C-alpha positions as CSV (number, residue, x, y, z in Angstrom):
1,M,-2.4,-5.0,24.1
2,L,-3.8,-8.5,24.5
3,D,-1.4,-11.1,25.8
4,L,-1.5,-13.8,23.2
5,T,1.6,-15.8,24.3
6,E,-0.3,-18.7,25.8
7,N,-2.8,-19.3,23.0
8,P,-2.5,-17.0,20.0
9,S,-5.3,-18.8,18.1
10,L,-7.9,-17.5,20.6
11,A,-7.2,-13.9,19.9
12,P,-9.8,-11.9,18.0
13,S,-8.6,-10.2,14.8
14,I,-8.3,-6.5,14.9
15,T,-11.0,-6.3,12.2
16,E,-13.4,-8.3,14.4
17,A,-12.6,-6.3,17.5
18,R,-13.2,-2.8,15.9
19,P,-16.6,-1.3,16.8
20,T,-18.7,-0.6,13.7
21,L,-21.2,2.1,12.9
22,P,-24.9,1.3,13.4
23,P,-26.3,0.3,9.9
24,A,-28.6,3.4,9.8
25,R,-25.6,5.8,10.5
26,L,-23.5,3.9,8.0
27,D,-26.1,4.2,5.3
28,A,-26.7,7.9,6.0
29,L,-23.0,8.7,5.9
30,S,-22.5,6.8,2.7
31,R,-25.4,8.6,1.0
32,E,-24.1,12.0,2.1
33,I,-20.6,11.1,0.8
34,V,-22.0,10.2,-2.6
35,D,-23.9,13.5,-2.7
36,L,-20.8,15.5,-1.7
37,K,-18.8,13.7,-4.4
38,R,-21.4,14.8,-7.1
39,R,-21.5,18.4,-5.9
40,L,-17.7,18.7,-5.6
41,N,-17.0,16.9,-8.9
42,A,-14.8,14.7,-6.8
43,I,-13.2,11.2,-7.1
44,I,-12.6,9.0,-4.1
45,L,-9.5,6.8,-4.4
46,A,-9.0,4.1,-1.8
47,H,-6.2,1.7,-1.1
48,N,-6.8,-2.0,-0.7
49,Y,-6.0,-1.7,3.0
50,Q,-8.8,0.8,3.8
51,V,-11.7,-0.3,6.0
52,A,-14.6,-2.0,4.2
53,E,-17.0,0.9,4.4
54,I,-14.6,3.2,2.7
55,Q,-13.8,0.7,0.0
56,D,-17.6,0.4,-0.7
57,V,-18.1,4.1,-1.4
58,A,-14.8,4.6,-3.4
59,D,-14.8,5.1,-7.2
60,Y,-11.6,3.1,-7.4
61,V,-10.0,0.6,-5.0
62,G,-6.5,-0.6,-5.8
63,D,-2.8,-0.8,-5.1
64,S,-0.3,2.1,-5.3
65,L,0.3,1.7,-9.0
66,G,-3.4,1.7,-9.9
67,L,-4.0,4.6,-7.6
68,A,-1.2,6.6,-9.2
69,Q,-2.5,5.8,-12.6
70,Q,-6.1,6.9,-11.7
71,A,-4.8,10.1,-10.1
72,A,-2.8,10.8,-13.3
73,K,-5.8,10.6,-15.6
74,T,-8.7,11.8,-13.6
75,S,-10.8,14.8,-14.7
76,A,-12.3,15.4,-11.3
77,E,-11.7,18.8,-9.7
78,V,-11.2,17.3,-6.2
79,I,-9.2,14.1,-5.4
80,V,-10.2,12.5,-2.1
81,F,-7.4,10.1,-1.2
82,C,-8.2,7.3,1.3
83,G,-4.8,5.9,2.1
84,V,-1.7,7.2,3.8
85,H,-0.1,10.6,3.4
86,F,2.6,9.7,0.8
87,M,-0.2,8.4,-1.5
88,A,-2.1,11.7,-1.3
89,E,1.2,13.5,-1.9
90,T,1.6,11.5,-5.1
91,A,-1.8,12.5,-6.3
92,K,-0.9,16.2,-5.6
93,I,2.3,15.9,-7.5
94,L,0.4,14.6,-10.5
95,N,-2.3,17.2,-10.1
96,P,-0.7,20.4,-8.7
97,N,-3.7,22.6,-9.7
98,K,-6.4,20.3,-8.1
99,I,-7.6,20.1,-4.5
100,V,-6.3,16.9,-2.8
101,V,-7.7,16.0,0.6
102,L,-7.3,13.0,2.8
103,P,-9.4,11.9,5.8
104,D,-6.6,12.0,8.4
105,R,-3.4,14.1,7.9
106,D,-1.5,11.9,10.5
107,A,-2.0,8.7,8.5
108,G,1.7,8.0,7.9
109,C,3.9,5.0,7.0
110,S,6.8,3.2,8.8
111,L,8.6,2.9,5.4
112,E,8.3,6.6,4.7
113,E,9.6,7.4,8.2
114,S,12.6,5.1,7.8
115,C,14.0,7.2,5.0
116,P,14.4,10.9,5.7
117,G,15.4,13.0,2.7
118,P,18.6,14.4,4.2
119,K,19.9,11.0,5.1
120,L,19.2,9.7,1.6
121,K,21.0,12.7,0.1
122,A,24.0,12.1,2.3
123,L,24.2,8.5,1.0
124,Q,23.8,9.5,-2.6
125,D,26.6,12.0,-2.2
126,T,29.0,9.1,-1.5
127,N,28.5,7.6,-4.9
128,P,27.8,9.8,-8.0
129,N,27.0,6.7,-10.0
130,F,24.0,5.7,-7.9
131,Y,20.7,5.3,-9.8
132,T,18.1,5.7,-7.1
133,I,14.9,3.6,-7.4
134,A,12.4,4.7,-4.7
135,Y,9.5,2.5,-3.7
136,I,6.4,4.7,-3.8
137,N,6.1,4.4,0.0
138,C,8.3,7.4,0.6
139,S,7.9,11.2,1.1
140,A,7.7,13.7,-1.8
141,E,11.2,14.9,-0.7
142,V,12.6,11.4,-1.3
143,K,10.8,11.1,-4.6
144,A,12.3,14.4,-5.7
145,L,15.8,12.9,-5.0
146,S,15.1,9.7,-7.0
147,D,15.6,8.7,-10.6
148,V,12.5,6.6,-10.8
149,I,9.7,5.4,-8.6
150,C,8.3,1.9,-8.4
151,T,5.5,0.0,-6.7
152,S,5.4,-3.7,-5.7
153,G,3.4,-4.3,-8.8
154,N,6.0,-2.9,-11.2
155,A,9.3,-3.1,-9.3
156,V,10.7,-5.9,-11.4
157,R,10.0,-4.1,-14.6
158,I,11.4,-0.8,-13.3
159,V,14.6,-2.5,-12.1
160,N,15.0,-4.4,-15.4
161,A,14.7,-1.0,-17.3
162,A,17.3,0.7,-15.1
163,P,20.6,1.7,-16.9
164,K,23.1,-1.2,-16.9
165,D,26.1,1.0,-16.2
166,R,24.7,2.5,-13.0
167,D,24.9,1.3,-9.4
168,L,21.4,0.7,-8.2
169,L,20.2,2.1,-4.9
170,F,16.8,0.8,-3.8
171,V,14.9,2.7,-1.0
172,P,13.3,2.3,1.5
173,D,12.0,-1.3,1.7
174,E,14.8,-3.8,2.1
175,N,12.5,-6.8,1.8
176,L,10.9,-5.7,-1.4
177,G,14.3,-4.8,-2.7
178,A,15.7,-8.2,-1.9
179,W,12.8,-9.9,-3.6
180,V,13.3,-7.8,-6.7
181,T,17.0,-8.8,-6.7
182,E,16.0,-12.4,-6.6
183,Q,13.7,-11.9,-9.6
184,T,16.0,-9.8,-11.7
185,G,19.5,-10.9,-10.7
186,R,20.5,-7.3,-10.5
187,P,22.5,-6.4,-7.4
188,M,21.3,-3.3,-5.5
189,R,22.3,-1.4,-2.5
190,L,19.3,-1.7,-0.2
191,W,18.1,0.9,2.3
192,K,17.4,-0.6,5.8
193,G,13.7,0.0,6.1
194,N,10.7,-2.2,6.3
195,C,6.9,-2.2,6.7
196,Y,6.2,-2.8,10.4
197,V,3.1,-4.8,9.5
198,H,4.6,-7.2,7.0
199,V,7.6,-8.1,9.1
200,E,5.2,-9.5,11.8
201,W,4.7,-12.7,9.8
202,T,7.4,-15.3,10.6
203,H,8.5,-18.7,9.2
204,S,6.9,-20.4,12.2
205,S,3.6,-18.7,12.0
206,I,3.2,-19.4,8.3
207,T,4.4,-23.0,8.8
208,R,1.6,-23.5,11.4
209,I,-1.1,-22.1,9.2
210,R,0.0,-24.3,6.3
211,Q,-0.3,-27.3,8.5
212,Q,-3.8,-26.2,9.5
213,Y,-4.9,-25.6,5.8
214,P,-2.7,-27.9,3.7
215,G,-4.7,-27.3,0.5
216,A,-4.7,-23.5,0.7
217,P,-2.1,-21.6,-1.3
218,V,-0.2,-19.0,0.7
219,V,-0.2,-15.7,-1.0
220,A,2.3,-13.2,0.4
221,H,3.2,-9.6,-0.3
222,P,6.9,-9.0,-1.2
223,E,7.3,-6.7,1.8
224,C,7.3,-9.8,3.9
225,T,10.7,-11.2,5.0
226,R,12.5,-13.8,2.9
227,A,11.7,-16.5,5.5
228,V,8.0,-16.0,4.7
229,R,8.4,-15.5,1.0
230,M,10.2,-18.9,0.7
231,L,7.1,-20.6,2.1
232,A,4.6,-18.8,-0.1
233,D,3.0,-20.3,-3.2
234,E,2.7,-16.8,-4.8
235,V,4.6,-13.6,-3.9
236,C,2.9,-10.6,-5.5
237,S,1.4,-7.1,-5.2
238,T,-2.1,-6.7,-3.8
239,E,-3.5,-6.2,-7.3
240,R,-1.9,-9.4,-8.5
241,M,-3.4,-11.2,-5.5
242,V,-6.8,-10.6,-6.9
243,A,-5.9,-12.0,-10.3
244,Y,-4.1,-15.0,-8.8
245,C,-7.0,-15.9,-6.6
246,K,-9.6,-15.5,-9.3
247,A,-7.6,-17.8,-11.7
248,S,-6.7,-20.4,-9.1
249,A,-8.8,-23.5,-8.8
250,A,-8.2,-23.5,-5.0
251,R,-11.2,-22.6,-2.8
252,E,-9.2,-21.5,0.2
253,F,-6.2,-19.1,0.4
254,V,-4.0,-17.9,3.2
255,I,-3.3,-14.2,2.7
256,A,-0.1,-12.6,4.1
257,T,-0.8,-8.9,3.7
258,E,-2.7,-6.2,5.5
259,A,-6.1,-7.4,6.6
260,G,-8.1,-4.7,4.6
261,M,-7.2,-6.7,1.5
262,L,-9.5,-9.5,2.6
263,H,-12.6,-7.4,1.9
264,R,-11.7,-6.8,-1.7
265,L,-10.8,-10.4,-2.2
266,R,-14.1,-11.7,-0.8
267,R,-16.0,-9.2,-2.9
268,E,-14.3,-10.0,-6.2
269,C,-13.8,-13.8,-5.6
270,P,-17.2,-14.9,-4.3
271,G,-17.4,-18.5,-3.1
272,K,-13.8,-18.6,-2.1
273,T,-12.5,-18.4,1.5
274,F,-9.6,-16.1,2.5
275,I,-7.8,-16.8,5.7
276,P,-5.7,-14.0,7.3
277,A,-2.2,-15.3,7.8
278,P,-1.5,-15.3,11.6
279,T,1.4,-13.7,13.3
280,D,2.9,-15.0,16.5
281,R,0.6,-12.7,18.4
282,C,-2.8,-12.6,16.7
283,R,-4.8,-14.0,13.8
284,C,-4.1,-11.1,11.5
285,N,-2.3,-7.8,11.1
286,E,-3.6,-4.3,10.4
287,C,-1.8,-1.1,9.6
288,R,-2.6,1.4,12.3
289,F,-2.0,4.2,9.8
290,M,-4.3,2.9,7.2
291,K,-7.0,2.4,9.8
292,M,-6.8,6.0,11.0
293,N,-9.1,6.8,8.1
294,T,-12.8,6.3,8.9
295,L,-16.1,6.9,7.1
296,E,-16.8,9.8,9.5
297,K,-13.4,11.4,8.7
298,L,-14.0,10.8,5.0
299,H,-17.3,12.6,5.2
300,D,-15.8,15.5,7.2
301,C,-12.8,16.0,4.9
302,M,-15.1,16.3,1.9
303,A,-17.5,18.6,3.7
304,K,-14.7,20.9,4.8
305,L,-12.2,20.2,2.0
306,H,-9.7,19.8,4.7
307,P,-7.0,18.6,5.5
308,R,-5.5,19.4,2.1
309,V,-2.2,18.2,0.8
310,E,0.1,21.2,-0.1
311,L,3.6,20.9,-1.6
312,S,6.0,23.5,-2.9
313,S,6.2,24.0,-6.7
314,E,9.9,23.0,-6.6
315,I,9.2,19.7,-4.9
316,I,6.3,19.0,-7.2
317,E,8.4,19.6,-10.3
318,R,11.3,17.5,-9.2
319,A,9.2,14.6,-7.8
320,R,6.9,14.5,-10.9
321,R,9.7,13.4,-13.2
322,P,10.5,10.1,-11.6
323,I,6.8,9.3,-11.1
324,E,6.1,10.0,-14.8
325,R,9.1,7.9,-15.7
326,M,7.5,5.0,-13.7
327,L,4.1,5.5,-15.4
328,E,5.8,5.5,-18.8
329,I,7.7,2.3,-18.2
330,S,4.6,0.6,-16.7
331,R,2.4,1.2,-19.8
């Protein structure tokens, strides 16, 4: 890793440092992917944090809520999920009879890893009155143990809809959970988990970038720590970030979320400038799991229909109910 302690501002962003495919190879792969999609009757769903070339060939690019909604209503026979493993699992839960593939089976999530199903079950057993709200960044096993699922885009609505006579348990992101408590006033027991990317931003790093760009609103994801959220002009999901930046009269924005989001913002908000919020070590942050997916891997997983997501019928049935409850509340 680069040593950025003496002058962090000189460090290249991870996006800038990553080697790119030659244009001819990029074009050829993209055309082959489009052809495979047609032949397979497939849909490509991509999260906002995917690399630009994957976003550009996807049928839908969005946040976890939008992706779940798209997965729930698609008529495609094959779902190609460009994201991390728990997202592809969600698509499989909603489409048990369809083929669901993802470019890299090992694309995981620090939040998912922080909350193993057996540990959650042990905590739930200590209080029969718990009503468990699980952030979608969790395993199918944890979803199956939950009463309802939420995303950063609908967490406030989900918590407000929770039964008033139950003790709320929010897993696994403590920062998102704390932000939702601030918005709703509802106390919750918070699981001690976090996104390793979003906790890299600090009060000092955001203060420095605000001084450098005094007219640029700071837009932060609620997975950031409270010290960062307090400095932000807007705290919101990635989907809301697009709407906020479109509507704002500002021409420059500082974005405190995973760097893949900048590609979509630049594409949908032409003429505006998006500055990746720096950490204390580099100019931006990327999720190593999201970036495990590449255009080559996307092509290969479609050509081979592998790796596939497979879940037991029992897990699918139990996990489906809290996801459908979320989708119903979010309509």
